ROVEXZA-293267 format. One record per residue (C-alpha): residue number from 1; residue in one letter; y, x negated, z negated. Coordinates in steps of 0.25 Angstrom, whole numbers, always signed. Each point is the difference from the previous one (the first is absolute). Layout:
BEGIN
pt gutor:NUM nuke:A north:Y east:X up:Z $
...
This chain:
BEGIN
pt gutor:1 nuke:M north:+1 east:+0 up:-1 $
pt gutor:2 nuke:P north:+13 east:-6 up:+5 $
pt gutor:3 nuke:T north:+9 east:-3 up:-11 $
pt gutor:4 nuke:S north:+14 east:-5 up:+1 $
pt gutor:5 nuke:A north:-3 east:-12 up:-9 $
pt gutor:6 nuke:A north:+4 east:-14 up:+5 $
pt gutor:7 nuke:G north:-11 east:-6 up:+7 $
pt gutor:8 nuke:S north:-7 east:+13 up:+5 $
pt gutor:9 nuke:R north:-1 east:+3 up:+15 $
pt gutor:10 nuke:S north:+0 east:+12 up:+6 $
pt gutor:11 nuke:G north:-7 east:+2 up:+13 $
pt gutor:12 nuke:R north:+13 east:+2 up:+9 $
pt gutor:13 nuke:S north:+8 east:-12 up:-5 $
pt gutor:14 nuke:A north:-11 east:-10 up:+1 $
pt gutor:15 nuke:R north:+2 east:-11 up:+9 $
pt gutor:16 nuke:H north:-8 east:-12 up:+4 $
pt gutor:17 nuke:A north:+6 east:-14 up:-4 $
pt gutor:18 nuke:G north:+4 east:-10 up:+10 $
pt gutor:19 nuke:F north:+10 east:-2 up:+11 $
pt gutor:20 nuke:T north:+2 east:+5 up:+13 $
pt gutor:21 nuke:L north:+0 east:-5 up:+13 $
pt gutor:22 nuke:I north:+15 east:-1 up:+3 $
pt gutor:23 nuke:E north:+1 east:-8 up:-15 $
pt gutor:24 nuke:L north:-10 east:-9 up:+4 $
pt gutor:25 nuke:L north:+7 east:-3 up:+13 $
pt gutor:26 nuke:V north:+14 east:-1 up:-6 $
pt gutor:27 nuke:V north:-6 east:-10 up:-9 $
pt gutor:28 nuke:M north:-7 east:-7 up:+11 $
pt gutor:29 nuke:A north:+13 east:-1 up:+8 $
pt gutor:30 nuke:I north:+9 east:-4 up:-11 $
pt gutor:31 nuke:M north:-10 east:-12 up:-3 $
pt gutor:32 nuke:A north:+0 east:-4 up:+15 $
pt gutor:33 nuke:I north:+14 east:-1 up:+1 $
pt gutor:34 nuke:A north:+0 east:-8 up:-14 $
pt gutor:35 nuke:I north:-11 east:-10 up:+7 $
pt gutor:36 nuke:A north:+8 east:-1 up:+13 $
pt gutor:37 nuke:G north:+13 east:-3 up:-7 $
pt gutor:38 nuke:V north:-7 east:-11 up:-8 $
pt gutor:39 nuke:S north:-7 east:-6 up:+11 $
pt gutor:40 nuke:F north:+12 east:-1 up:+9 $
pt gutor:41 nuke:S north:+8 east:-7 up:-11 $
pt gutor:42 nuke:L north:-10 east:-12 up:-3 $
pt gutor:43 nuke:R north:+1 east:-10 up:+10 $
pt gutor:44 nuke:D north:-9 east:-12 up:+2 $
pt gutor:45 nuke:G north:+6 east:-11 up:-9 $
pt gutor:46 nuke:G north:-5 east:-11 up:+8 $
pt gutor:47 nuke:Q north:+7 east:+6 up:+13 $
pt gutor:48 nuke:A north:+13 east:+3 up:-7 $
pt gutor:49 nuke:T north:+1 east:-14 up:-5 $
pt gutor:50 nuke:L north:-3 east:-6 up:+13 $
pt gutor:51 nuke:D north:+11 east:+9 up:+6 $
pt gutor:52 nuke:R north:+10 east:-4 up:-11 $
pt gutor:53 nuke:E north:-3 east:-15 up:+2 $
pt gutor:54 nuke:A north:+1 east:+1 up:+16 $
pt gutor:55 nuke:E north:+14 east:+7 up:+0 $
pt gutor:56 nuke:R north:+4 east:-10 up:-11 $
pt gutor:57 nuke:L north:-3 east:-12 up:+10 $
pt gutor:58 nuke:A north:+5 east:+7 up:+11 $
pt gutor:59 nuke:A north:+14 east:+1 up:-7 $
pt gutor:60 nuke:L north:-1 east:-14 up:-5 $
pt gutor:61 nuke:F north:-2 east:-5 up:+15 $
pt gutor:62 nuke:E north:+12 east:+7 up:+3 $
pt gutor:63 nuke:S north:+8 east:-5 up:-11 $
pt gutor:64 nuke:A north:-4 east:-15 up:+3 $
pt gutor:65 nuke:R north:+4 east:+3 up:+15 $
pt gutor:66 nuke:A north:+13 east:+6 up:-4 $
pt gutor:67 nuke:Q north:+3 east:-12 up:-9 $
pt gutor:68 nuke:S north:-5 east:-10 up:+10 $
pt gutor:69 nuke:R north:+9 east:+5 up:+10 $
pt gutor:70 nuke:T north:+13 east:+0 up:-9 $
pt gutor:71 nuke:S north:-3 east:-14 up:-5 $
pt gutor:72 nuke:G north:-6 east:-6 up:+14 $
pt gutor:73 nuke:V north:-12 east:-6 up:-7 $
pt gutor:74 nuke:P north:-13 east:+0 up:+5 $
pt gutor:75 nuke:V north:-9 east:+10 up:-9 $
pt gutor:76 nuke:R north:-15 east:-1 up:+1 $
pt gutor:77 nuke:W north:-10 east:+9 up:-8 $
pt gutor:78 nuke:R north:-14 east:-5 up:-4 $
pt gutor:79 nuke:V north:-11 east:+3 up:-10 $
pt gutor:80 nuke:T north:-3 east:-7 up:-12 $
pt gutor:81 nuke:P north:-11 east:+0 up:-10 $
pt gutor:82 nuke:Q north:+10 east:+7 up:-10 $
pt gutor:83 nuke:G north:+5 east:+9 up:+9 $
pt gutor:84 nuke:F north:+11 east:-5 up:+11 $
pt gutor:85 nuke:V north:+12 east:-6 up:+3 $
pt gutor:86 nuke:F north:+12 east:+0 up:+8 $
pt gutor:87 nuke:D north:+4 east:-14 up:+5 $
pt gutor:88 nuke:G north:+13 east:-2 up:+3 $
pt gutor:89 nuke:L north:+7 east:+8 up:-11 $
pt gutor:90 nuke:D north:+4 east:-4 up:-13 $
pt gutor:91 nuke:E north:-12 east:+2 up:-10 $
pt gutor:92 nuke:G north:+1 east:+13 up:-8 $
pt gutor:93 nuke:T north:+8 east:+7 up:+10 $
pt gutor:94 nuke:L north:-11 east:+9 up:+4 $
pt gutor:95 nuke:P north:-13 east:+4 up:-7 $
pt gutor:96 nuke:T north:-12 east:-10 up:+3 $
pt gutor:97 nuke:T north:-11 east:+8 up:-7 $
pt gutor:98 nuke:W north:-8 east:+13 up:+3 $
pt gutor:99 nuke:L north:+2 east:+12 up:-9 $
pt gutor:100 nuke:A north:-15 east:+2 up:-1 $
pt gutor:101 nuke:D north:-12 east:-8 up:-1 $
pt gutor:102 nuke:G north:-10 east:-3 up:+11 $
pt gutor:103 nuke:M north:+10 east:+0 up:+13 $
pt gutor:104 nuke:R north:-3 east:-9 up:+11 $
pt gutor:105 nuke:A north:+9 east:-2 up:+12 $
pt gutor:106 nuke:L north:-2 east:-6 up:+13 $
pt gutor:107 nuke:P north:+12 east:-4 up:+10 $
pt gutor:108 nuke:A north:-4 east:+2 up:+14 $
pt gutor:109 nuke:D north:+8 east:+1 up:+14 $
pt gutor:110 nuke:A north:+1 east:+12 up:+9 $
pt gutor:111 nuke:N north:-14 east:-2 up:+5 $
pt gutor:112 nuke:G north:-6 east:-2 up:-14 $
pt gutor:113 nuke:A north:-2 east:-15 up:+1 $
pt gutor:114 nuke:P north:+2 east:-7 up:-15 $
pt gutor:115 nuke:L north:+12 east:-6 up:-2 $
pt gutor:116 nuke:A north:+4 east:-9 up:-12 $
pt gutor:117 nuke:A north:+13 east:+5 up:-3 $
pt gutor:118 nuke:L north:+8 east:+12 up:+6 $
pt gutor:119 nuke:Q north:+15 east:-3 up:+6 $
pt gutor:120 nuke:L north:+11 east:+8 up:-6 $
pt gutor:121 nuke:G north:+12 east:-7 up:+6 $
pt gutor:122 nuke:P north:+11 east:-3 up:+1 $
pt gutor:123 nuke:E north:+0 east:+6 up:+15 $
pt gutor:124 nuke:P north:+2 east:+14 up:+0 $
pt gutor:125 nuke:I north:-11 east:+3 up:+11 $
pt gutor:126 nuke:I north:-15 east:-6 up:-6 $
pt gutor:127 nuke:A north:-13 east:-1 up:+6 $
pt gutor:128 nuke:A north:-8 east:+11 up:-1 $
pt gutor:129 nuke:Q north:-9 east:-2 up:-14 $
pt gutor:130 nuke:Q north:-8 east:+8 up:-10 $
pt gutor:131 nuke:V north:-6 east:-1 up:-13 $
pt gutor:132 nuke:L north:-13 east:+6 up:-4 $
pt gutor:133 nuke:L north:-1 east:+4 up:-14 $
pt gutor:134 nuke:T north:-11 east:+3 up:-7 $
pt gutor:135 nuke:S north:-5 east:+5 up:-13 $
pt gutor:136 nuke:A north:-12 east:-6 up:-7 $
pt gutor:137 nuke:G north:-10 east:+10 up:-7 $
pt gutor:138 nuke:P north:-12 east:+7 up:+3 $
pt gutor:139 nuke:T north:+9 east:+10 up:+10 $
pt gutor:140 nuke:A north:+7 east:-11 up:+6 $
pt gutor:141 nuke:R north:+11 east:+5 up:+9 $
pt gutor:142 nuke:T north:+10 east:-6 up:+11 $
pt gutor:143 nuke:L north:+14 east:+2 up:+5 $
pt gutor:144 nuke:R north:+7 east:-8 up:+10 $
pt gutor:145 nuke:I north:+16 east:-4 up:-2 $
pt gutor:146 nuke:A north:+4 east:-2 up:+13 $
pt gutor:147 nuke:T north:+13 east:-2 up:+10 $
pt gutor:148 nuke:D north:+3 east:-2 up:+13 $
pt gutor:149 nuke:G north:+10 east:-10 up:-1 $
pt gutor:150 nuke:L north:+12 east:+10 up:+3 $
pt gutor:151 nuke:H north:-4 east:+11 up:-11 $
pt gutor:152 nuke:P north:-1 east:-2 up:-15 $
pt gutor:153 nuke:F north:-14 east:-3 up:-7 $
pt gutor:154 nuke:A north:-8 east:+13 up:+0 $
pt gutor:155 nuke:V north:-13 east:+5 up:-8 $
pt gutor:156 nuke:A north:-11 east:+5 up:+10 $
pt gutor:157 nuke:P north:-14 east:+3 up:+0 $
pt gutor:158 nuke:P north:-8 east:-12 up:+5 $
């Protein structure tokens, strides 16, 4: 016999416990949007580091070219075991170390033949040159920093 006491169920007001299909779909859609947002915001740290080093090196090359043109002193860039050196500029004028460990650079001419050093000036038009910048690690990647001799150094895929 039905009563009005708490916890008693009448035949017509009894409902099955659970979620409707619409409720489940809404929850799944919210989770999918959240997961997509997180996955797009995460970026491969190694690739970001390599991109940052390549952009920095291209900017350093352009700075060295400008200083070489204004002073009239030839400037060459070469790789050293500790990092790199700008021959012809006063020490401390430009940075000479990588920001991240495990960076390797290979200077080359336009055809890919290795060079001992890049010639950055003092002439306003230089030979077409490039540097292949590679990050060390299990997912080693390479970027190319190149100029055709007229335009500034720019980062490009190898």
